[in-house]
C-alpha positions as CSV (number, residue, x, y, z in Angstrom):
1,X,16.0,-32.0,29.2
2,X,16.1,-30.7,25.7
3,X,18.0,-27.6,24.7
4,X,17.5,-25.5,21.5
5,X,18.1,-27.5,18.3
6,X,16.9,-30.7,20.2
7,X,20.3,-31.4,21.7
8,X,20.0,-33.5,24.9
9,X,22.0,-32.4,27.9
10,X,23.3,-36.0,28.4
11,X,24.9,-35.8,25.0
12,X,26.7,-32.6,25.8
13,X,28.2,-34.0,29.0
14,X,29.2,-37.3,27.4
15,X,31.4,-35.7,24.7
16,X,35.0,-35.8,25.8
17,X,37.5,-33.9,23.8
18,X,41.2,-34.8,24.5
19,X,42.5,-32.5,21.8
20,X,43.2,-29.6,24.1
21,X,43.9,-31.5,27.3
22,X,46.8,-29.8,29.0
23,X,46.3,-26.5,27.2
24,X,45.7,-24.5,30.3
25,X,49.1,-25.4,31.7
26,X,50.7,-24.8,28.4
27,X,49.0,-21.4,28.0
28,X,50.1,-20.4,31.5
29,X,53.7,-21.4,30.7
30,X,53.6,-19.5,27.5
31,X,52.4,-16.4,29.4
32,X,55.2,-16.9,31.9
33,X,57.9,-17.3,29.3
34,X,56.7,-14.2,27.5
35,X,57.0,-12.3,30.7
36,X,60.5,-13.7,31.3
37,X,61.4,-12.6,27.7
38,X,59.8,-9.2,27.9
39,X,61.5,-8.4,31.2
40,X,64.9,-9.8,30.0
41,X,64.9,-12.5,32.7
42,X,65.3,-15.6,30.5
43,X,64.9,-16.7,26.9
44,X,62.7,-19.9,26.9
45,X,60.5,-21.0,24.0
46,X,58.0,-23.7,23.2
47,X,59.5,-26.0,20.7
48,X,57.5,-26.9,17.6
49,X,56.9,-30.5,16.8
50,X,59.0,-31.3,13.6
51,X,56.7,-32.1,10.7
52,X,57.4,-32.9,7.0
53,X,54.9,-31.1,4.8
54,X,53.8,-33.2,1.8
55,X,51.0,-31.1,0.4
56,X,49.6,-27.6,0.7
57,X,46.8,-25.6,-0.9
58,X,46.2,-21.9,-1.1
59,X,43.1,-20.6,0.6
60,X,41.7,-17.1,-0.1
61,X,44.5,-14.6,-0.9
62,X,48.0,-15.7,-0.1
63,X,47.3,-17.9,2.9
64,X,48.6,-21.4,2.5
65,X,47.1,-24.4,4.3
66,X,48.9,-27.7,5.0
67,X,46.7,-30.5,3.7
68,X,49.0,-33.4,4.3
69,X,51.9,-33.9,6.6
70,X,53.5,-36.3,9.0
71,X,55.7,-36.2,12.0
72,X,59.3,-36.1,10.8
73,X,60.9,-37.3,14.0
74,X,60.1,-37.9,17.6
75,X,59.9,-34.7,19.5
76,X,62.0,-34.2,22.6
77,X,60.5,-31.9,25.2
78,X,58.1,-29.0,25.1
79,X,60.4,-26.1,26.2
80,X,64.0,-25.1,26.1
81,X,66.1,-22.0,26.4
82,X,68.7,-20.2,28.5
83,X,68.6,-18.7,32.0
84,X,71.6,-17.0,33.7
85,X,74.0,-18.8,31.3
86,X,72.5,-22.2,31.9
87,X,70.6,-24.3,29.4
88,X,67.1,-25.2,30.5
89,X,64.9,-28.0,29.0
90,X,61.6,-29.3,30.3
91,X,58.4,-31.1,29.5
92,X,55.0,-29.9,30.7
93,X,52.1,-32.3,31.4
94,X,48.7,-32.1,32.9
95,X,46.8,-34.9,34.5
96,X,43.3,-35.2,36.0
97,X,44.5,-38.0,38.3
98,X,44.3,-37.0,41.9
99,X,46.8,-39.4,43.4
100,X,49.5,-39.9,40.8
101,X,51.1,-39.0,37.5
102,X,50.9,-41.9,35.0
103,X,54.3,-42.2,33.3
104,X,52.6,-43.3,30.2
105,X,52.0,-39.6,29.7
106,X,55.6,-39.1,28.9
107,X,57.6,-41.1,26.4
108,X,60.8,-42.9,27.3
109,X,62.7,-41.0,24.6
110,X,61.7,-37.8,26.3
111,X,63.0,-39.1,29.7
112,X,66.3,-40.2,28.0
113,X,66.6,-36.7,26.5
114,X,66.1,-35.1,29.9
115,X,68.9,-37.4,31.3
116,X,71.2,-36.4,28.4
117,X,70.6,-32.7,29.2
118,X,71.5,-33.4,32.8
119,X,74.6,-35.4,31.9
120,X,75.9,-32.4,29.9
121,X,75.4,-29.9,32.7
122,X,72.0,-28.5,31.7
123,X,68.9,-28.1,33.9
124,X,66.1,-30.5,33.0
125,X,62.8,-31.2,34.7
126,X,59.1,-31.7,34.2
127,X,56.3,-29.5,35.3
128,X,53.1,-31.4,36.1
129,X,49.7,-29.9,36.8
130,X,47.3,-32.0,38.9
131,X,44.2,-30.3,37.4
132,X,41.6,-32.0,39.7
133,X,43.3,-30.7,42.8
134,X,44.7,-27.5,41.3
135,X,48.4,-28.1,42.2
136,X,51.5,-27.7,40.0
137,X,54.8,-29.3,40.7
138,X,58.3,-29.1,39.3
139,X,60.0,-32.5,39.4
140,X,63.8,-32.5,38.8
141,X,64.9,-34.6,35.9
142,X,67.1,-36.9,38.0
143,X,64.1,-37.9,40.1
144,X,62.0,-38.5,36.9
145,X,64.8,-40.6,35.5
146,X,65.0,-42.7,38.7
147,X,61.3,-43.5,38.3
148,X,61.4,-44.3,34.6
149,X,60.6,-48.0,35.0
150,X,57.6,-47.3,37.2
151,X,54.0,-47.0,35.9
152,X,53.4,-43.8,37.8
153,X,54.8,-41.2,40.2
154,X,52.6,-40.8,43.3
155,X,51.5,-37.4,44.3
156,X,53.1,-38.0,47.7
157,X,56.5,-38.3,45.8
158,X,55.8,-35.0,44.1
159,X,55.2,-33.5,47.5
160,X,58.4,-35.1,48.9
161,X,60.9,-34.8,46.0
162,X,59.2,-32.1,43.9
163,X,58.5,-28.5,44.4
164,X,55.1,-27.0,44.3
165,X,54.7,-23.9,42.1
166,X,52.1,-21.4,43.3
167,X,50.2,-20.0,40.3
168,X,50.1,-16.2,40.5
169,X,47.0,-14.1,39.8
170,X,48.2,-13.1,36.3
171,X,48.4,-16.8,35.3
172,X,52.2,-16.9,35.7
173,X,53.8,-20.1,36.8
174,X,57.1,-18.7,38.2
175,X,59.2,-21.9,37.9
176,X,62.5,-20.0,37.7
177,X,62.1,-19.1,41.4
178,X,62.5,-22.8,42.1
179,X,65.4,-23.1,39.6
180,X,67.2,-20.3,41.5
181,X,66.9,-22.2,44.8
182,X,67.7,-25.6,43.4
183,X,70.7,-24.6,41.4
184,X,71.8,-21.4,43.2
185,X,72.1,-19.5,40.0
């Protein structure tokens, strides 16, 4: 079937864009963290990836655009902050896999960072969204670290050792409810 401008339907379906994969989880977490901040519950922010700007140019007016940059150093995790006097640090990932979370989706330096946070008394974990089955889990950092040499963590292990987070109607992912029960804060 041909659509306007002679675009074939098969071509539309075959284009895969990985650029924004995982953005729905990230957007929901950003909404959640804004709610926590606005209601004085916690102060948790998305960490920017550190880049070194080499070149910029001015667009119309005073807006400056980065034209050349590189990653300055390896990023640690996606989010960090403080909740009830405790440091919190976590990584958020999304997978379309129905049965497992491939550990290739998280870098070993991130897993080691999570372990360091735990060793210093902080709270560290990953939040994984299994998009194809619409389930979100919080997996404590110590369980993640124990599995660091595996290729994947099975969904059954998330069900056993992790904690399912029920998404609320307003797109919130209330992960602090689980932190309260895990760490009795």
